C-alpha positions in Angstrom: 2.4 -15.1 -14.7 -0.1 -13.4 -17.2 -2.6 -13.0 -14.6 -0.8 -10.7 -12.5 0.9 -7.5 -13.0 3.1 -5.8 -10.4 3.7 -1.9 -10.3 6.2 -0.1 -8.0 5.1 3.2 -6.6 7.3 5.5 -4.9 5.8 8.7 -3.2 7.9 11.5 -1.8 6.2 12.3 1.4 6.3 16.0 1.0 4.3 15.3 -2.2 1.3 13.9 -0.4 -1.4 17.0 -0.1 -3.1 17.9 3.4 -7.0 17.5 3.5 -7.8 19.4 6.9 -11.4 18.7 7.6 -10.3 14.9 8.2 -6.4 15.4 8.8 -5.5 13.2 6.3 -2.7 13.4 3.4 -3.3 11.8 0.4 -1.5 11.1 -3.4 -2.8 10.1 -6.4 -1.0 7.7 -8.8 -2.0 5.7 -11.8 -0.8 2.2 -12.5 -1.8 0.1 -15.7 -5.5 -0.7 -16.0 -8.0 -2.3 -13.5 -10.8 -4.4 -14.9 -14.2 -5.3 -13.6 -13.3 -8.6 -12.1 -10.0 -8.0 -11.4 -8.5 -7.7 -7.7 -5.7 -5.1 -6.2 -3.6 -5.6 -3.6 -1.5 -3.0 -2.2 1.6 -3.2 -0.1 4.0 -0.7 1.6 7.5 -0.6 2.8 7.5 -0.1 6.5 9.2 -1.0 9.7 8.4 -1.2 13.2 9.2 1.8 15.3 11.1 -0.5 17.8 13.4 -2.3 15.0 15.9 -1.2 12.8 15.2 -0.8 8.9 17.3 -4.1 8.5 14.0 -5.4 9.7 11.5 -3.5 7.3 9.0 -5.6 5.5 5.9 -4.9 2.9 2.9 -4.6 4.7 -0.5 -5.0 3.3 -2.8 -2.3 3.4 -5.2 -1.4 5.2 -2.7 -0.7 8.4 -2.2 1.0 11.6 0.9 1.2 13.3 1.4 2.4 16.8 4.9 4.3 17.5 6.5 3.4 20.5 4.4 3.1 23.6 2.6 5.9 22.9 -1.4 6.0 21.9 -0.9 7.6 18.5 -1.0 5.9 15.4 -0.7 6.2 11.4 -3.2 4.8 9.3 -2.5 3.8 5.9 -5.1 3.0 3.5 -5.8 3.2 -0.3 -8.5 2.9 -2.9 -9.0 2.9 -6.3 -10.6 6.1 -7.8 -10.7 5.5 -11.1 -10.6 2.2 -12.3 -10.4 2.8 -16.1 -7.4 4.2 -15.8 -6.3 2.7 -12.5 -5.8 5.8 -10.5 -5.1 4.7 -6.9 -5.5 7.5 -3.6 -2.9 6.5 -1.0 -3.8 7.9 2.2 -2.2 8.4 5.7 -3.7 10.0 8.8 -2.0 10.7 12.2 -4.6 9.6 14.7 -3.6 12.3 17.2 -3.8 15.2 14.5 -0.7 16.7 12.5 1.4 15.0 9.8 2.1 11.4 9.9 5.6 11.9 9.5 7.0 15.0 11.1 8.7 16.2 9.0 7.0 15.2 5.9 10.5 13.8 4.3 11.8 10.5 3.0 9.5 8.3 0.4 6.8 6.1 0.6 7.1 2.9 -1.2 4.2 0.6 -2.4 4.1 -2.8 -4.6 0.3 -2.8 -6.5 -0.5 -6.0 -8.1 -3.4 -6.1 -10.3 -4.8 -9.8 -10.4 -6.8 -10.5 -13.6 -10.3 -12.3 -13.3 -11.2 -15.4 -12.2 -8.0 -17.6 -12.2 -6.3 -15.1 -10.5 -8.7 -14.9 -7.7 -8.8 -18.6 -7.2 -5.2 -18.4 -6.7 -5.8 -15.5 -3.8 -8.1 -17.9 -2.2 -5.5 -20.4 -1.7 -2.9 -18.2 0.1 -2.6 -15.6 2.6 -3.2 -12.6 0.5 -1.4 -10.2 3.0 1.6 -11.9 2.8 3.8 -10.3 0.3 6.2 -13.1 -0.2 3.4 -15.7 -0.2 1.4 -13.5 -3.3 4.7 -13.5 -5.1 5.6 -16.9 -4.8 1.9 -17.8 -5.8 2.5 -15.8 -9.2 5.7 -17.0 -9.7 7.2 -13.3 -9.3 10.8 -12.4 -7.7 10.0 -10.8 -4.3 12.6 -8.2 -5.0 
């Protein structure tokens, strides 16, 4: 579909930088370009702590995930820090302080959709834009 571009972004958790004053961990990546009238959707490959990796799925950001029965959760967000070059800041934060993952190993995987202009946004109005499979189907993309 000419109205949408999908980018895969894989970031080693060890490469996230720590911003100590707010206890956030962040990393920057650049994907294509984002126009003034474009929409951006970001999904993260994640699983529920009570299930196996066989039940992992693409979850729309922003997202909060509780671990087990505790009161701590990890918040995953993103922001576009430079629209001209489509630089995206991916952010993680553990609500109880400390690293979101201990140790900070493995890789965080994301899918970034850049949906061009009004025609693309009109499609988004007709679907659940937090549902990865629905977004792929609406734009004729293979979800894999």
